[in-house]
C-alpha positions in Angstrom: 1.5 12.9 10.9 -0.6 10.1 9.3 0.1 6.5 10.0 -0.4 3.9 7.2 -3.6 1.9 7.3 -2.2 -1.4 5.9 0.8 -3.3 4.6 -0.1 -1.8 1.2 1.1 1.6 2.3 4.6 0.5 3.5 7.7 -0.6 1.6 9.3 -4.0 1.7 12.3 -2.4 3.4 10.1 -1.0 6.2 8.4 -4.5 6.5 11.9 -6.1 7.0 12.7 -3.5 9.7 9.5 -4.1 11.5 10.1 -7.9 11.5 13.5 -7.2 13.0 12.1 -4.9 15.7 11.4 -7.4 18.5 15.1 -8.2 18.6 16.0 -4.6 18.9 13.4 -3.6 21.5 13.5 -3.6 25.3 9.9 -4.0 26.2 6.5 -3.0 24.8 7.2 0.7 25.0 10.4 0.5 23.1 8.8 -1.9 20.6 5.9 0.5 20.0 8.3 3.5 19.6 10.5 1.5 17.2 7.7 0.4 15.0 6.2 3.9 14.9 9.7 5.3 14.0 9.9 2.9 11.1 6.4 3.7 9.8 6.9 7.4 10.1 10.5 7.4 8.8 11.9 8.9 11.9 14.6 8.0 14.5 13.3 6.3 17.6 14.7 9.2 19.7 12.5 11.6 17.8 9.4 9.5 18.5 10.3 9.3 22.3 10.9 13.1 22.4 7.8 14.1 20.5 5.3 11.8 22.2 4.6 10.7 25.7 4.3 7.1 26.7 0.5 7.4 26.7 0.5 9.0 23.2 2.8 6.3 21.8 0.4 3.6 23.2 -2.6 5.3 21.7 -0.9 5.6 18.3 0.2 2.0 18.4 -3.5 1.0 18.7 -4.1 2.5 15.3 -1.8 -0.1 13.6 -3.2 -3.4 14.8 -2.8 -4.7 11.3 0.9 -4.9 12.0 0.4 -8.2 13.8 -1.1 -9.9 10.7 0.8 -11.4 7.8 1.1 -9.1 4.7 -1.8 -9.7 2.3 -2.4 -8.2 -1.2 -3.7 -9.0 -4.6 -1.5 -11.2 -6.8 -0.4 -8.9 -9.6 0.4 -10.3 -13.1 2.5 -7.3 -13.9 4.5 -4.7 -11.9 6.6 -1.7 -12.8 10.2 -1.8 -11.5 12.3 1.3 -12.2 10.4 2.0 -15.4 10.5 -1.6 -16.7 7.5 -3.8 -17.0 7.9 -7.2 -15.3 5.4 -10.0 -15.7 4.7 -12.8 -13.3 6.0 -16.1 -14.5 3.3 -18.7 -13.8 4.1 -20.4 -10.6 3.1 -23.8 -12.0 5.8 -23.3 -14.6 8.6 -23.1 -12.1 11.8 -25.0 -12.9 13.4 -27.5 -10.6 16.3 -25.0 -9.9 13.9 -22.1 -9.2 11.8 -24.3 -6.8 15.0 -25.4 -4.9 15.9 -21.7 -4.5 12.5 -20.8 -3.1 12.3 -23.9 -0.8 15.6 -22.7 0.7 14.2 -19.2 1.6 10.5 -19.7 2.3 10.9 -19.1 6.1 14.1 -16.9 5.9 14.7 -13.1 5.9 13.8 -11.3 2.7 11.7 -14.2 1.5 9.1 -11.8 -0.1 11.5 -9.8 -2.3 13.6 -12.8 -3.1 10.6 -14.8 -4.3 9.3 -11.8 -6.3 12.7 -11.3 -7.9 12.7 -14.9 -9.1 9.1 -14.9 -10.5 8.8 -11.3 -11.9 10.7 -11.1 -15.1 11.2 -8.9 -18.1 9.4 -10.2 -21.1 8.7 -9.9 -24.8 6.3 -11.4 -27.3 7.9 -13.9 -29.8 7.0 -14.2 -33.5 3.9 -16.2 -32.6 2.6 -13.7 -30.0 3.5 -15.8 -27.0 5.2 -14.3 -23.9 8.9 -15.2 -23.5 10.5 -14.5 -20.1 14.0 -13.5 -19.6 16.3 -16.3 -18.4 17.8 -16.5 -15.0 21.0 -14.7 -16.1 20.1 -11.4 -14.6 21.6 -10.0 -11.4 19.3 -11.6 -8.8 20.8 -9.7 -5.8 20.4 -6.3 -7.6 16.8 -7.1 -8.4 16.1 -8.1 -4.8 17.5 -4.8 -3.6 15.3 -2.9 -6.1 12.2 -4.9 -4.9 12.7 -3.4 -1.4 11.4 0.0 -2.6 8.1 -1.5 -3.7 5.0 -1.6 -1.4 5.0 -5.0 0.5 1.3 -5.5 -0.5 2.3 -5.3 -4.1 4.5 -8.3 -4.2 3.9 -10.3 -1.0 1.2 -12.6 -2.7 3.9 -14.2 -4.8 5.4 -15.8 -1.7 1.9 -16.7 -0.4 1.0 -18.3 -3.7 4.2 -20.4 -3.8 3.5 -21.6 -0.2 0.1 -22.8 -1.5 1.8 -24.5 -4.5 4.3 -26.1 -2.1 1.4 -27.4 0.1 -0.4 -28.8 -3.0 2.8 -30.6 -4.1 3.3 -32.1 -0.6 -0.3 -33.3 -0.6 -0.2 -34.8 -4.1 3.1 -36.5 -3.4 2.5 -37.2 0.3 4.2 -40.6 0.3 7.4 -39.1 -1.0 7.6 -36.6 1.9 6.8 -39.1 4.7 9.5 -40.2 7.0 9.9 -44.0 6.9 8.3 -45.8 9.8 10.7 -46.5 12.6 11.1 -50.1 13.6 9.8 -51.0 17.0 12.5 -51.6 19.6 12.9 -55.2 20.5 12.7 -56.1 24.2 16.1 -56.5 25.8 17.4 -57.7 29.1 18.7 -55.0 31.4 22.3 -56.1 31.1 22.0 -56.0 27.3 20.6 -52.4 27.4 23.4 -51.3 29.6 26.1 -52.9 27.5 24.9 -51.4 24.3 23.8 -48.0 25.7 27.1 -46.2 24.7 27.2 -47.7 21.2 23.5 -46.9 20.6 23.9 -43.3 21.7 26.7 -42.9 19.2 24.8 -44.6 16.4 21.6 -42.6 17.1 23.6 -39.3 17.0 25.3 -40.4 13.7 21.9 -41.4 12.2 20.3 -38.2 13.3 23.1 -36.1 11.8 22.7 -38.1 8.6 18.9 -37.4 8.5 19.4 -33.7 9.1 22.0 -33.5 6.3 19.7 -35.3 3.9 16.8 -33.0 4.8 19.0 -29.9 4.3 20.6 -31.0 1.0 17.8 -33.4 -0.2 16.8 -31.5 -3.3 20.5 -31.1 -4.4 21.1 -34.8 -3.8 18.1 -35.5 -6.1 19.5 -33.1 -8.7 22.9 -34.8 -8.6 21.4 -38.2 -8.9 19.4 -37.1 -12.0 22.6 -35.7 -13.4 24.2 -39.2 -13.0 26.5 -37.7 -10.4 28.0 -35.5 -13.0 28.2 -31.9 -11.6 28.7 -30.5 -15.1 25.1 -31.6 -16.0 23.4 -30.0 -13.0 22.4 -26.9 -15.0 20.5 -29.0 -17.4 18.7 -30.7 -14.5 17.9 -27.3 -12.8 16.2 -26.1 -16.1 13.8 -29.0 -16.1 10.2 -28.4 -15.1 9.6 -29.0 -11.4 6.4 -30.8 -12.2 8.3 -33.1 -14.6 10.9 -33.9 -11.9 8.2 -34.6 -9.3 6.5 -37.0 -11.7 9.8 -38.9 -12.4 10.4 -39.1 -8.6 6.9 -40.4 -8.0 7.3 -43.1 -10.6 10.6 -44.1 -9.1 9.1 -44.1 -5.6 6.2 -46.4 -6.7 8.3 -48.9 -8.6 11.3 -49.3 -6.3 
């Protein structure tokens, strides 16, 4: 009964189960047994019946890599159910695709969702250039298919996008900075007491507004670029993300 040696030997589905294991465990022993069960494709009851607590602890020592983030080699092409899928260059991401990935970077199934967006079927056009399939395919179906692949085979797509995201935030740092808050003016005690209730309400209202803007910020930008016409959003989403960022940077500098 051989345990895997790295993330490259387990599937995306197993990785997701392992990530979920702390919520399902009741202590270090149960956690260890649960993870071993996932890796060995057994029920947790089988692991607990087959091995003593000491044996489970010893076996768990063999998989210290489980505490590190998945790493792999960025593949330019993968095979999915007999079809060849190529990696769409991350720097060619569209505005709509970038929004999709920003929404899921730190959420469940981020690895397979990102891979499902960037790995596409492809063909050579009349000039010998690669053409990628448009985003009309069933994304959820492809996400489910990705779960059968080894996590090390596709995890680097998410890692590369995180680097791309960091570069964008560094290059356009001023656009992502929160505006400086004004310093509070000195007030008399009676003034502070009188306005305490109103300020509390205004602060909560302003905080709620900021949270909504942060949550929906990219969509608000898209709507603005579509001149508040929802029927034109698809055209905006198809624009290059780099192009959109340059337009926003120019607007930020000249306003």
